[in-house]
C-alpha positions as CSV (number, residue, x, y, z in Angstrom):
1,M,-38.6,-4.4,20.8
2,K,-41.0,-2.7,18.7
3,V,-41.8,-0.7,15.7
4,G,-40.3,2.8,16.0
5,D,-37.7,1.9,18.8
6,R,-34.1,3.4,18.2
7,V,-31.9,0.6,18.1
8,R,-27.6,0.0,17.7
9,V,-26.1,-3.2,16.5
10,K,-24.2,-4.7,19.6
11,D,-22.5,-7.8,17.6
12,S,-20.2,-7.9,14.6
13,V,-22.9,-8.4,12.0
14,V,-20.6,-8.6,8.5
15,I,-22.9,-7.5,5.4
16,Y,-22.4,-7.3,1.4
17,H,-25.5,-5.0,0.3
18,H,-24.8,-2.1,1.7
19,P,-25.3,0.9,-1.0
20,E,-21.6,2.6,-0.3
21,H,-19.9,-0.6,-0.1
22,R,-21.8,-2.6,-2.9
23,N,-19.9,-6.3,-3.1
24,Q,-17.5,-5.5,-0.4
25,P,-17.7,-6.8,3.5
26,F,-18.9,-3.9,5.4
27,D,-19.5,-4.9,9.6
28,L,-22.9,-3.2,11.2
29,K,-21.2,-3.4,14.5
30,G,-22.1,0.0,16.3
31,T,-24.7,1.3,13.6
32,E,-27.8,2.7,14.6
33,G,-30.9,2.7,12.9
34,E,-35.0,2.5,13.4
35,V,-37.1,-0.9,13.6
36,I,-39.4,-0.4,10.7
37,D,-41.1,-4.0,10.7
38,I,-41.0,-6.8,13.0
39,V,-42.1,-10.0,10.2
40,T,-44.5,-12.2,11.5
41,Q,-46.6,-12.6,8.3
42,W,-46.2,-12.5,4.5
43,Q,-49.0,-12.0,2.2
44,G,-51.4,-12.9,4.7
45,R,-50.0,-16.4,6.4
46,P,-47.7,-16.4,9.6
47,V,-44.0,-17.3,9.2
48,S,-41.4,-17.5,11.4
49,A,-38.3,-15.9,9.8
50,N,-34.9,-16.3,10.6
51,L,-34.2,-12.8,10.3
52,P,-37.4,-11.4,11.7
53,I,-36.6,-7.8,12.3
54,L,-36.4,-4.8,9.8
55,V,-34.1,-2.0,10.7
56,Q,-34.0,1.5,8.7
57,F,-30.4,2.4,8.9
58,T,-30.6,5.5,6.1
59,K,-32.9,6.3,3.4
60,K,-31.3,4.0,1.5
61,F,-30.1,1.2,3.6
62,K,-32.1,-1.6,5.3
63,A,-31.2,-4.5,6.7
64,H,-33.3,-7.6,8.1
65,L,-31.6,-8.5,11.6
66,R,-32.2,-10.8,15.0
67,E,-33.0,-9.5,18.3
68,N,-30.2,-10.8,19.5
69,E,-27.9,-8.9,17.7
70,L,-29.8,-5.6,18.5
71,E,-29.6,-3.3,21.5
72,T,-32.5,-0.7,22.3
73,L,-31.2,2.8,22.8
């Protein structure tokens, strides 16, 4: 997986920060988006992030996910 890939969430991932469903559980399963970053560094230092893949779903919404929760389209 690399930056620019179109991806779909294949597993049930419940979040609470979706802008249209604020503070309510929202399942991302089946939602499509674009990989905009793979987190490997923070402030110039290497990191081992638990949720390294940053996906932009809409203009207002992006989320960090694991690689095994996504499938490339």
